[in-house]
Phi, psi and omega in degrees: 000134182234161181247132182224145171087166185292335177290343178061025179272143182291141178223157181255130170273166189298324180298317180297321179298318181295318178298315180294318179298315181295324178295320181291313181301329182292342181263000182264135173228160179269133177304137177261164175305129179101339177290138176263127177257110185273076183265003185241350189206138174291138182288344183241359176204196179245032173291148180220175176301340178276343180291160176299126181095342178072200186232140179250119181257123179295128184276013175241310183264344181064023172275143178263142182222138171290170184298332182279353182239350185292325179294321180295321180293317179301318180296321184278326186257342184078002180295139183239353183241122180227146174265120182265117183244126175230144175227140180251128181282134176271144178298135179263153178260122178289130179242144176253132181250133179237142171277119183250139174262119182215168178285132177294145182261157175292131179291141178289347181269342191297312190297321184245027181298129179270128180246136183282137172271074184255005178077009180287130175234131186256127182292162184280357178197179175074029183287145176220151174295130184290348182256310189245358178073009178296143185249002178240156181056054184260131182239143176249127177285130185280358176267312183242356178078012177296132180252113186221161181280159185274197185285155176273131183279172183299336183264008178094348180273190177099255180212202184240018172073013187288329174297318180293318178298324178294320177297316179300327180280325191249330184083006179287115198279322189256144176219151180240138177281112190297321182287357181254003184286124176222169176300342179275347181144199180191169175281123178237131182240136176254110179294327181290323181267351175058049182194159170289140187222169172261147177230103179294339182258021186303318178301320180294316181294324177289318179303328181299334179251020172084014182262119178267103185301332186286342184257357187278149178235145181291130179238346182228159178288143177288171178299324179295317179295321178297320181296326175293316180294322179294318180300325179290322178286327179296344176312316179300316180297313182297315184294313184294322179273358180056038186287350181273002181238160176273105185270132179273118180300146179236148179223166176120178180304134181076010183231033181261128179280172179232131179295145173276120185268020186101087182061031179259015180298333177293323176289316180301313182294321178295311186291327177300321180289312185301324184277009167264352179281127184304323182299320180286325175293319179297322182285318190247353180248312187299327182247035186297323179300316180292322177301315181289322178297328181267005184299145178290172181300331176242087186292345182292342182253015182248123186297315182295316180298321180283329180288326183294309179302321184296311181295324181294320182291317183291331183272318190251340185300149181227068183283137179246182175087230186260033175052069181295316180081164177260148183248098184279062184293310181297320179298316182294320178298321183287312183288340180264352187301126179082354181269133185297339182249312187286351175275353181263176174262015179278157174292145185227172179281122181296324179295317180293325179289321178302314181291323175300313181294320178297321178300320177293319177299317178302316183296325188263003183230038177291334172240144184088184183292149182232105185293342180290347176296344180295333184255345190283138176210164181259139175247131174255128176251124182248115178249126181245121175290124185283346178274320181256345182064019174269154190239160176227132181243132174225152175235147176220158179268143178214165179234345185223136172269119179259119181259124176292157177250099179286094185296334182288351181264010183296141183274349179242047185300314180302316180297319178295316180295321178295318178294323178291320181297318181294319176297320180293333177275003176085017180282104182291345178267004178300130183286158174270114182256133179265133180292136179260110183247124178291139176303324181297330178291322175300313180294327179293321179295332178281320192269339182290149178300140177263134181274124177253114185267349184234043183271127178274115184262122179288345181282320182253358174060037177199172176280139182207189179265144178219163172245141176239128180241132182251130179220166176275119172278340173208155177251125182286170175292320180235131184247129178253129178242128176254127172274119187279074180284336186262128185216190176243142174280183180295337177268013181063017176275128179300141178215164178248135179278126179270093185230157172241125185234129182284067182292128185282159175283334179231149180229143171233103183260016185304327183290347183261011178287138181290150182246351182073192181301130181277150178306131179078359181281130178265147181262152178289140180300146180278077180237125178292143174293154177297152176296146179288128180231131174238100193309322188284348179234006182275132178233115179053040174083359181245132181289122176274120185281143178284104185298328181295319178295315178303316180296317178302318180292321181296322180295336176280359175098007180273150179301145186302313185292329174293320180294320179296319178296319180300317181290319180295309184289349174252012172063034179059037184265010174121169184292323182296313181296317182295321179295318179300321178295318179298313182297331183276342186237015182297337182269356181298140178298331180255028182309315185261004180287155184300145175292126178252116179279156179304135178088356180253141180280343179202183185295167178299140177076024181289157182258135177300154182306317188292341182258008181290146181287124179296328178295317179293321178298317180294325180296316181291319179297322178298345179271002177106004179262163181274168181293324178299316180294317178299319179295318179298318181293315181293322179294327181285347187230027176057034174068025178263115191301311183299315179295322182295321178295315175301316181297316184295326180281344176263003179231034183298323180300316182295322185286333180298330182288351178276013178057050180238131180281172182298332180281357178096000179259154175291165181299323181292329183272339184289162185306124177073003180064026182289148176287147181292154179297143181290122174073178178291153181283128177225153176267159180212154179180192179300148181268037177249134189223159170233146182283130176236350178195158172205151180246132181245148178242136175243133181129181186264348186204155178293342180277002176208180179091209191206148177243142168224157176239145174245128185229133179276119179238114180052048177071010178242123174287134182236134177262129178250101180251080189057237186280353179270123180237120183219161175286129183281132176264320180226076181300120185277072185294339180278352185248012184289164178249311176241135180239137183242124180241148175239149183295138177271122180290130178275000000 
């Protein structure tokens, strides 16, 4: 660049332009297959092309940066070429939708409907979908006689859309719901007109496929009856989302919504609550500038870097207008990477995601402050052998209190029974009644002694009856309570309990504090039980597992190692016994850890120390563990890094006994030679709490439906429904799934 003329203003000569252009072009590369181009979201914040100033995409790394960070990236990387993307949002027109009751119209296809002479004859009963074998909500296409299932409803029930897909492939417009045919008519749907219709020639059209309308009897609810039932079920959706009230939108710090990225409401609701907790704000908000300054060259793959902008935006952002919300695409991709469920776009369990995220925080905070300590507490389990009256005490770490729902304690039993009787008699107008369960009954079910009928007592050297009592060995700063609404029916099909629980605003759990060994109480001897032997299946002292039973359990969605344990510890006695074992041990910290057979030092297929991956060892050591601990974890998981990390965090108690400090050095090597603290670090204090947030689920299963969160902000309840943030008028505290309490200062 040279200066010319009296004005002394800089000008560029042609040679300078060429040099600059060549310098810029040298930093530009063309994306290759597999390269990710981040053109929708800033890697260090939630700026987007719609944000003020737009988005700048680096033409070398293809990372996107908002205007406030592009200069910083240029200074660190030397990159000079960026693609500037801006998008202007168009004003949207708000529309109101009403459900209208009206008389069905004659279909324009009915009078001249062409029916194929394909020889298809439909039996008077026993219909199944020709694609998926479903036996409910079955429709017959009136053109070709195809028998297929109907649409899937919003709550996951209904069908699998095969009748709709058939119309999309063929264009055949009319279908009749087979279970609704009577001499008076039937439900007929026109896919082309997208509505329920009348068919004046229905008897003729049915007769073409061998159906005598005059002899048919109704076996399924009509669409009108289903609409009534659905509206009753929708009551849960309306109440939880407060759709019956005029909600006032809210803006400002701590009131920023999050976009639904396709069934990501479980993530949105959990993160909104977590980032109201001071520990998480301190970790990821207060020092955000330092976190971004220290970010690696690819910040999209760094947990701390991705967590900080998310927390900072939800806490400090002040978005106005029509509540655009932030879209945590990179964050979701990072926390779900490699996970069989959270890496998908399917709906997930908010409780499982909460534990998954806490596990990631634990992995990434072995050194420095760890915000998950706010939820961590110790549980003491006291088992008393009823034959010897000797006791055994164990402690485990937990983050969530799971409360069972004792349905037999409902206060409106008569009303429930009457509604059930009417439904069994075919009364389509029978109301849907929600069971009213006292919160005290749930707490009693948790605190009352559990009877163990198959307990091996080391005192009497045989199986006997024992009682197990669970208490708090410490009270956390923040307490999470899960209402165990999701269970299994008699056919092992997952279902949701439709209950209302009078969850209190304040809790005093002081009476549930553990007391430890009682004066004069004798402890059970530390003697291991004999190995399980089943003569007809034992080969050389090792139990051969029934592969078919293991496979059946795996198909139900349980972890492989848990299924192997279930079959082993029940002696290959069948699926029922194995399932009972699984249901009784799902909360065990080593539920998914590899099965260790008697006489083996580690799980099947373990790898000798000398063949362990040095890279895997270094990765685990870098997280704050010792080499011995890393070796033990890898040997227990066949040298698979992800499994080893999961294993090591579920065996912290065992690892502490290896005399290793939190920094990964032995006690002798640690500063001053101090002994490591016994067990994991937990906080403790009074057991008095106040409710500050809850997450609710709508739908019949954790695999479908919707989540929203309610959070108390400055004594005002606020509903966070994805990107919509409003003042709550009637917070549905009785319908929550996860409840969050904070300690009350005395």
